[in-house]
MARGU-545110 format. One record per residue: x, y, z of N, C-alpha, C, O in turn; residue in three letters. Coordinates in steps of 0.05 Angstrom, whole numbers, padded with zeros to 5 digits, always signed. Each point is the difference from the previous one (the first is absolute). Layout:
REM residues N
XYZXYZXYZXYZALA...
//
This chain:
REM residues 175
+00017-00023+00000-00017+00023+00000+00018+00025+00000+00021+00000+00013UNK-00029+00020-00028+00016+00024-00002-00007+00019+00023-00023+00006+00005UNK+00044+00002+00009-00004+00019+00023-00004+00028-00011-00017+00015+00010UNK+00032-00008-00030-00003+00027-00013+00002-00004-00030+00011-00020-00009UNK-00022+00039-00005+00000-00003-00029+00013+00025-00012+00000+00022+00013UNK+00012-00024-00037+00012+00023-00012-00022+00021-00005-00023-00007-00006UNK+00030+00033+00008-00019+00021-00006-00012-00003-00028+00015-00004-00019UNK-00041+00005+00017-00013-00002-00026-00008-00028-00008-00016-00003-00019UNK+00027-00017+00033-00007-00028-00007-00029-00005+00009-00008+00007+00022UNK-00007-00021-00040-00027-00007+00007-00003-00031-00001+00007-00012-00020UNK-00017+00001+00042-00004-00029+00000-00022-00009-00019-00018+00016-00006UNK+00019-00040-00003-00022-00012-00014-00024+00001+00019+00003-00006+00024UNK-00027+00012-00034-00023+00003+00018-00005-00025+00018-00009+00003+00023UNK+00013-00027-00033-00004-00024+00016+00022-00005+00021-00004-00015+00018UNK+00027+00028-00022+00023-00003+00017+00003+00022+00021+00015-00003+00019UNK-00029+00025-00024+00004+00024+00017-00007-00005+00030+00015+00009+00017UNK-00037-00023-00011-00007-00004+00029+00023-00013+00016+00004+00006+00023UNK+00011-00024-00036+00022-00014+00014+00027+00011-00007+00020-00010+00011UNK-00019+00030-00028+00026+00012-00007+00018-00019-00015+00025+00001+00003UNK-00036-00018-00020+00016-00019-00015+00009+00012-00027-00017+00009-00016UNK+00043-00008+00012+00011+00009-00026+00013-00022-00015+00005+00002-00024UNK+00001-00024+00038+00014-00023-00013-00004-00025+00015-00004+00000+00025UNK+00006-00022-00039+00001-00027+00011+00023-00015-00013+00004+00002-00024UNK+00011-00016+00040+00022-00015-00011-00001-00029+00011-00006-00005+00023UNK+00011-00014-00041+00001-00028+00007+00018-00014-00020-00001+00006-00024UNK+00017-00025+00034+00018-00014-00017+00016+00019-00017+00013+00018+00011UNK-00014-00020-00037+00014+00019-00017-00020+00018-00015+00006+00010-00022UNK-00029-00007+00033-00021+00017-00012-00004+00025+00017+00002+00000+00025UNK-00008+00022-00038-00006+00025+00013-00024+00013-00013-00001+00002-00025UNK-00018+00006+00041-00024+00013-00010+00000+00028+00012+00002+00003+00024UNK-00005+00017-00041-00001+00028+00009-00028+00011-00006-00013-00006-00020UNK+00003+00022+00039-00027+00010-00002+00000+00031+00003+00013+00010+00018UNK-00028+00003-00035-00003+00029+00002-00025+00008-00015-00011-00015-00016UNK+00001+00039+00023-00022+00011-00015+00010+00004-00029+00024+00005-00004UNK-00041-00006-00015+00007+00002-00028+00005+00028-00009-00013+00010-00018UNK+00033+00004+00031+00007+00026-00010+00030+00000-00006+00015-00016+00012UNK-00006+00033-00030+00027+00000-00009+00020+00004+00022+00022-00012+00001UNK-00028+00030+00018+00020+00006+00021+00004-00024+00019+00023-00006+00006UNK-00045-00007+00002+00003-00023+00017+00015-00023-00013+00017-00013+00012UNK-00023+00008-00038+00014-00020-00015+00030+00007-00003+00017-00017+00002UNK-00011+00043-00006+00028+00009-00003+00015-00005+00027+00023-00008-00001UNK-00036+00011+00023+00012-00005+00026+00007-00030+00002+00022-00007+00009UNK-00040-00010-00016+00005-00029+00001+00023-00007-00019+00017-00016+00008UNK-00016+00028-00032+00022-00006-00018+00027+00009+00011+00020-00013-00003UNK-00021+00036+00017+00025+00010+00012+00009-00019+00022+00024-00005+00003UNK-00043-00006+00012+00007-00020+00021+00013-00025-00013+00019-00011+00011UNK-00030+00003-00034+00012-00023-00014+00029+00006-00008+00018-00017+00002UNK-00014+00041-00012+00028+00007-00009+00018+00001+00024+00023-00009-00002UNK-00032+00019+00025+00017+00001+00024+00005-00028+00010+00023-00006+00009UNK-00042-00012-00010+00004-00028+00007+00022-00013-00017+00017-00014+00010UNK-00018+00020-00036+00020-00010-00018+00028+00010+00007+00019-00015+00000UNK-00017+00041+00006+00025+00012+00007+00012-00012+00025+00024-00005+00002UNK-00042+00001+00018+00010-00010+00026+00006-00030+00000+00019-00008+00013UNK-00035-00007-00027+00002-00029+00003+00012-00014-00025+00010-00022+00002UNK-00010+00035-00024+00008-00012-00025-00021-00017-00013+00004-00011-00022UNK-00027+00008+00036-00023-00015-00012-00014+00017-00021-00004+00024+00004UNK-00002-00036-00026-00014+00015-00022-00027-00012-00006-00005-00024+00004UNK-00013+00040-00013-00026-00008-00008+00002-00012-00028+00012+00012-00018UNK-00024-00036+00014+00001-00013-00026-00024+00011-00017-00023-00005+00007UNK+00029+00020-00028-00022+00012-00016-00019-00020-00012-00024+00005-00002UNK+00035-00028-00006-00017-00020-00013-00018-00015+00020-00019-00013-00008UNK+00025+00015+00034-00016-00014+00020-00016+00019+00017-00012-00008+00020UNK+00011+00034-00028-00013+00020+00016-00025+00010-00014-00001+00001-00024UNK-00019+00005+00040-00026+00010-00011-00009+00024+00016+00007+00003+00024UNK-00023+00014-00036-00013+00022+00013-00030-00003-00005-00008-00005-00023UNK-00008+00008+00043-00029-00002-00002-00011+00027+00006+00005+00012+00021UNK-00021-00002-00039-00011+00027+00002-00031+00000-00001-00012+00015-00015UNK+00000-00031+00031-00029-00002+00001-00012+00026+00009+00008+00011+00020UNK-00027-00001-00035-00015+00024+00007+00015+00026-00005-00010+00021+00007UNK+00033-00022-00020+00015+00024-00007-00009+00009-00028+00004-00016-00019UNK-00015+00040+00016-00009+00009-00026+00022+00003-00020+00024+00002+00007UNK-00031-00001-00033+00018+00000-00023+00024+00019+00002+00022-00009-00003UNK-00027+00035+00006+00022+00019+00000+00019-00004+00024+00025+00000-00004UNK-00036-00005+00027+00017-00005+00024+00015-00026-00004+00024-00002+00007UNK-00037-00018-00019+00013-00026-00006+00024+00004-00018+00021-00011+00005UNK-00025+00027-00026+00022+00005-00019+00023+00014+00013+00024-00006-00005UNK-00030+00025+00022+00021+00015+00014+00016-00018+00019+00024+00003+00003UNK-00038-00021+00011+00013-00018+00018+00018-00019-00015+00023-00006+00008UNK-00032-00005-00031+00015-00020-00015+00024+00012-00014+00019-00014-00007UNK-00019+00040+00002+00022+00013-00014+00026-00004+00016+00002+00009+00023UNK+00017-00021-00036+00026-00004+00013+00002-00025+00017+00022-00006+00010UNK-00044-00009-00005+00002-00024+00016+00007-00023-00018-00007+00000-00024UNK+00020-00020+00035+00008-00023-00016-00017-00025+00006+00006-00022-00010UNK-00027+00025+00025-00017-00022+00007-00020-00007-00021-00009+00017-00015UNK+00002-00043+00013-00022-00009-00016-00025+00008+00014-00001+00002+00024UNK-00020+00003-00040-00026+00005+00012-00012-00027+00007-00005-00016-00018UNK-00001+00011+00043-00010-00026+00009-00030-00002-00004-00015+00019+00002UNK+00006-00044-00006-00029-00006-00001-00003-00030+00003+00020-00014+00002UNK-00044+00004-00003-00005-00029+00005+00009-00017-00024-00001-00024+00002UNK+00010+00037-00024+00009-00017-00023+00025-00016+00007+00005-00020-00012UNK+00010+00029+00032+00023-00015+00009-00009-00027+00011+00012-00021-00008UNK-00032+00021+00024-00011-00025+00011-00012-00017-00023+00003-00024-00001UNK-00016+00037-00018-00011-00013-00023+00021-00014-00017-00004-00022-00010UNK+00028+00035+00008+00021-00012-00016+00011-00025+00013+00007-00019-00014UNK-00006+00019+00041+00008-00024+00014-00019-00023-00006+00008-00022-00006UNK-00034+00028+00007-00020-00021-00005+00002-00010-00028-00002-00024-00004UNK+00007+00041-00016+00003-00009-00027+00024-00018-00004-00001-00020-00014UNK+00023+00026+00028+00024-00017-00001-00006-00027+00012+00009-00021-00010UNK-00024+00020+00032-00007-00025+00012-00018-00017-00017+00002-00025+00000UNK-00018+00038-00017-00018-00015-00018+00016-00016-00020-00010-00020-00010UNK+00034+00028+00004+00017-00015-00019+00010-00026+00011+00010-00017-00015UNK-00012+00013+00041+00010-00024+00012-00024-00019+00005-00022+00008+00003UNK+00029-00034-00003-00020-00021+00005-00001-00004+00031+00014-00017+00010UNK-00031+00032+00004-00001-00002+00029-00025-00014+00010-00021+00002-00012UNK+00024-00017+00033-00023-00013+00012-00017+00021+00014+00009+00023+00005UNK-00034-00030+00002-00017+00019+00015+00012+00007+00027-00001+00023+00008UNK+00014-00042+00005+00013+00005+00026+00022+00021-00003+00002+00018+00017UNK+00013-00020-00038+00022+00020-00004-00012+00027-00007+00010+00021+00008UNK-00031-00021-00024-00013+00026-00007-00011+00013+00025+00003+00025+00004UNK-00016-00040+00013-00011+00011+00025+00023+00011+00017-00003+00022+00012UNK+00025-00036-00011+00023+00010+00017+00011+00026-00012+00008+00018+00015UNK-00005-00016-00041+00009+00025-00013-00019+00023+00006+00009+00022+00006UNK-00035-00027-00008-00019+00021+00006+00002+00008+00030+00001+00024+00006UNK+00001-00044+00012+00001+00006+00028+00026+00015+00007-00001+00021+00014UNK+00024-00031-00023+00025+00012+00009+00007+00026-00015+00010+00018+00012UNK-00015-00017-00038+00009+00023-00016-00023+00021-00002+00003+00022+00011UNK-00025-00029-00024-00021+00019-00004-00012+00010+00026-00001+00024+00004UNK-00007-00042+00013-00013+00009+00025+00021+00011+00019-00007+00016+00017UNK+00032-00024-00019+00020+00011+00017+00005+00030-00007+00002+00016+00018UNK-00001-00010-00043+00003+00028-00009-00025+00016+00008+00002+00022+00011UNK-00026-00033-00016-00024+00014+00007-00002+00004+00030-00007+00023+00009UNK+00013-00043+00007-00001+00003+00029+00019+00021+00010-00006+00016+00018UNK+00030-00014-00030+00019+00020+00008-00012+00028-00006+00000+00017+00018UNK-00010-00013-00042-00012+00026-00007-00024+00007+00017-00003+00023+00008UNK-00014-00043-00002-00023+00005+00017+00008+00007+00028-00015+00014+00014UNK+00038-00023-00005+00009+00006+00027+00007+00030+00001-00004+00013+00020UNK+00014-00002-00042+00007+00028-00001-00023+00018-00008-00005+00020+00013UNK-00009-00028-00034-00022+00017-00011-00024-00017-00006+00002-00023-00009UNK-00026+00034+00013-00023-00014-00010-00001+00002-00030+00002+00022-00011UNK-00004-00045-00003+00000+00000-00029-00029+00004-00010-00019-00010+00013UNK+00015+00023-00035-00027+00002-00011-00011-00028-00007+00015-00017-00009UNK-00041+00014+00014-00012-00027-00005+00003-00008-00029+00002-00024-00005UNK-00003+00043-00013+00003-00007-00029+00027-00013-00006+00001-00018-00016UNK+00020+00027+00030+00026-00012-00005+00001-00028+00012+00010-00018-00012UNK-00021+00015+00036-00001-00027+00013-00016-00019-00018+00008-00023-00003UNK-00030+00033-00008-00017-00017-00017+00016-00008-00026-00002-00023-00008UNK+00016+00042-00004+00016-00006-00024+00022-00021+00006+00003-00019-00015UNK+00011+00022+00037+00021-00019+00007-00013-00027+00006+00011-00021-00008UNK-00033+00021+00022-00014-00025+00006-00008-00015-00026+00003-00024-00002UNK-00013+00039-00017-00008-00012-00026+00024-00012-00014-00002-00022-00011UNK+00024+00037+00011+00025-00010-00013+00009-00027+00013+00007-00018-00014UNK-00009+00017+00040+00009-00024+00014-00019-00023-00005+00009-00023-00004UNK-00035+00028+00002-00019-00022-00005+00004-00011-00029-00001-00024-00004UNK+00005+00042-00015+00004-00009-00028+00026-00016-00001+00001-00020-00014UNK+00020+00029+00028+00025-00015+00001-00004-00027+00013+00009-00021-00011UNK-00023+00020+00033-00004-00025+00014-00015-00021-00016+00009-00023-00003UNK-00031+00031-00009-00017-00019-00014+00004+00000-00030-00013-00016-00014UNK+00031+00032+00004+00006+00000-00028-00024+00007-00018-00003-00009-00022UNK-00015+00026+00033-00023+00009-00015-00023-00020+00001-00022+00005-00011UNK+00026-00028+00023-00021-00021+00002-00018+00006+00025+00006+00017+00016UNK-00027-00032-00014-00018+00001+00023+00016-00006+00025+00015-00020+00001UNK-00019+00035+00020+00013-00004+00026-00009-00027+00011-00023-00007-00001UNK+00043-00007+00013-00006-00025+00012-00009+00003+00029-00009-00019+00013UNK+00013+00043-00002-00008+00006+00027-00018+00025-00001+00008+00020-00013UNK-00031-00020+00025-00017+00023+00000+00015+00025+00010+00015-00002+00019UNK-00020+00025-00032+00015+00024+00007-00002+00008+00029+00020+00010+00012UNK-00042-00015+00001-00003+00007+00028+00017-00018+00018+00005+00007+00023UNK+00003-00030-00033+00016-00019+00016+00030+00002-00005+00015-00013+00014UNK-00007+00028-00034+00028+00002-00006+00016+00010+00024+00022-00008+00005UNK-00034+00027+00009+00013+00012+00023-00002-00016+00026+00012+00007+00020UNK-00027-00029-00021-00003-00017+00024+00026-00016+00004+00014-00006-00019UNK-00008-00001+00044+00023-00017+00006-00002-00027-00015-00022-00009-00006UNK+00045-00003+00000+00000-00025-00015-00015-00022+00014-00014-00016-00013UNK+00015+00015+00040-00014-00021+00015-00030+00004-00001-00015-00018+00009UNK+00006+00041-00019-00029+00004-00003-00008-00002-00030-00023+00008-00007UNK+00041-00018-00010-00007-00003-00028+00008+00022-00018-00006-00001-00024UNK+00018+00022+00035+00009+00023-00016+00029-00003-00009+00012-00020+00003UNK-00002+00042-00015+00027+00000-00010+00019+00015+00019+00024+00000-00003UNK-00036+00012+00024+00016+00014+00019+00011+00027-00009+00018+00011+00013UNK-00029+00000-00035+00008+00026-00009-00015+00022+00016-00022-00004+00008UNK+00035+00027-00004-00012+00021+00015-00021+00015-00018+00004+00003-00024UNK-00025+00006+00037-00018+00019-00013+00009+00028+00008-00007+00009+00021UNK+00022+00003-00038+00013+00026+00006-00020+00023+00002+00007+00021+00011UNK-00031-00025-00021-00020+00021+00003-00008+00003+00029-00008+00021+00009UNK+00009-00044+00005-00008+00000+00029+00023+00013+00016-00002+00002+00024UNK
//
């Protein structure tokens, strides 16, 4: 938690009550700010200082920026000079398409959905409430991947039930 913030920095609205500007785990770092150019510039300056002090560098090909709710002109101004990819759920979709090329059992598909797709979703939901439309889209992608476009072998209301109750043990992230 940040005890003090640089003058002019504005927290992301969902992070402001707790004063969260960043989360770090393993070799990942998530930075949060209101979608204005000055706050984003402060975060970028912090990344440059981290690089100078530690020698650690941000990998441009593995980095994303998410600008949900930031209008067009402000969005363009923020993106100017940044080296990040614009992130969206298509990254998750690309993983699913790659998995479709493999001959996987249902058990392996369920495990990929649980560990990768739902792991990513659960992480994001821990930080921010996701719009229901995004959760629904991700859920549809996972169902199509699991059943290969065929009729589901487990009723949709039971997919989230524990295995010992006849379900697949997947989380219902809308709940």
